[in-house]
C-alpha positions in Angstrom: -50.5 -63.0 18.1 -51.7 -66.6 17.5 -49.0 -69.0 18.2 -47.0 -65.9 19.5 -43.9 -66.6 21.4 -44.2 -64.1 24.7 -42.3 -63.6 27.9 -44.0 -61.8 31.3 -41.0 -59.7 32.6 -41.8 -58.1 35.7 -40.5 -56.5 39.0 -42.2 -56.4 42.3 -40.8 -54.5 45.5 -44.1 -55.8 47.6 -45.4 -58.7 45.7 -48.2 -57.3 43.9 -47.0 -57.2 40.6 -45.8 -60.9 40.9 -49.3 -61.8 40.9 -50.5 -60.0 38.4 -47.7 -61.2 36.1 -47.6 -65.1 37.0 -51.7 -65.0 36.5 -51.0 -63.2 32.8 -48.8 -65.5 31.6 -51.0 -68.4 33.3 -54.0 -66.7 30.8 -52.0 -66.7 28.0 -49.7 -69.3 28.7 -46.4 -68.2 28.5 -42.8 -68.0 29.7 -42.1 -65.5 32.6 -39.1 -64.0 34.8 -38.6 -62.1 37.3 -36.3 -59.3 37.9 -34.4 -59.7 40.9 -31.7 -57.3 43.0 -29.3 -58.3 45.6 -30.9 -55.7 48.2 -34.1 -55.1 50.0 -36.4 -52.8 49.5 -38.3 -53.4 52.6 -40.1 -50.6 54.9 -39.1 -47.2 54.6 -36.3 -46.5 53.8 -36.7 -48.6 50.6 -39.4 -47.1 49.5 -37.2 -43.7 50.0 -34.3 -45.8 47.8 -36.7 -46.0 45.1 -38.5 -43.1 44.6 -34.7 -41.6 44.9 -33.5 -43.8 42.5 -36.6 -43.9 39.9 -37.0 -39.7 40.1 -33.1 -39.5 38.9 -33.8 -42.2 36.6 -30.6 -44.4 38.0 -31.1 -47.8 37.3 -30.7 -50.2 40.2 -28.4 -53.8 40.0 -30.2 -56.5 39.2 -29.2 -60.0 38.8 -28.8 -61.5 35.6 -31.3 -63.2 33.6 -31.9 -66.6 32.8 -34.5 -65.7 29.6 -33.3 -64.5 26.3 -35.6 -61.7 25.3 -34.8 -61.6 21.0 -36.2 -65.2 20.8 -39.7 -63.3 21.6 -42.2 -62.5 19.3 -43.4 -60.2 22.3 -42.0 -58.9 25.9 -44.7 -57.9 28.4 -42.9 -55.8 31.0 -44.5 -55.6 34.6 -44.0 -52.8 36.7 -45.0 -50.1 39.2 -44.8 -46.8 38.5 -42.3 -45.0 41.2 -42.4 -41.4 41.3 -44.1 -40.9 38.1 -41.0 -42.9 36.7 -40.2 -46.1 35.5 -38.9 -48.3 38.6 -35.2 -48.9 38.4 -34.6 -52.5 38.3 -37.2 -52.3 34.7 -34.8 -49.2 34.2 -31.6 -51.9 34.4 -33.2 -54.4 32.8 -34.5 -52.3 29.6 -30.9 -50.5 29.4 -29.1 -54.3 29.6 -31.4 -55.7 26.5 -32.4 -52.8 25.2 -31.1 -54.3 21.4 -32.7 -57.3 21.8 -36.4 -56.5 22.6 -38.9 -57.1 20.3 -42.2 -55.8 20.1 -43.0 -54.6 24.0 -46.4 -54.1 26.0 -45.7 -52.1 29.1 -48.1 -53.4 31.8 -47.5 -50.8 34.7 -49.4 -50.5 38.2 -50.2 -46.9 39.4 -52.2 -45.6 42.2 -54.9 -44.2 40.9 -54.6 -46.9 37.1 -53.5 -50.0 35.7 -53.2 -51.4 31.9 -51.6 -52.5 29.0 -50.8 -50.8 26.1 -48.5 -51.7 23.6 -45.6 -49.6 24.0 -42.4 -49.4 21.1 -40.3 -47.3 22.4 -40.0 -49.1 25.9 -36.7 -49.8 24.5 -35.4 -46.1 24.2 -37.3 -45.2 27.3 -34.3 -46.3 29.5 -31.5 -44.3 27.6 -29.8 -41.9 29.5 
């Protein structure tokens, strides 16, 4: 994908995914955008809320994003897997932008594995 316009979009509860996304964005010389929320997910209650929302597939309330994903050839989504599910902030992003998403690569990070894979179905994964 020489000269491709790439956007790295990510959510990071603890900062680890942020570091990976920023490194990837720097390596690819591309734009990035962090998905943010108004509330905090710190501590045990934030952790438990995250797990419940993920298992029930409840999208969280996220702040409006600045970058339009339809202007890119590829969008890389970075998130931690919560309770064997998509994190609720990323679910909210995908729902809000599903009609604008071009090709998608889902970057995931779990306890036992991490990686990057093309995921054309990511737009549909967020659908209830």
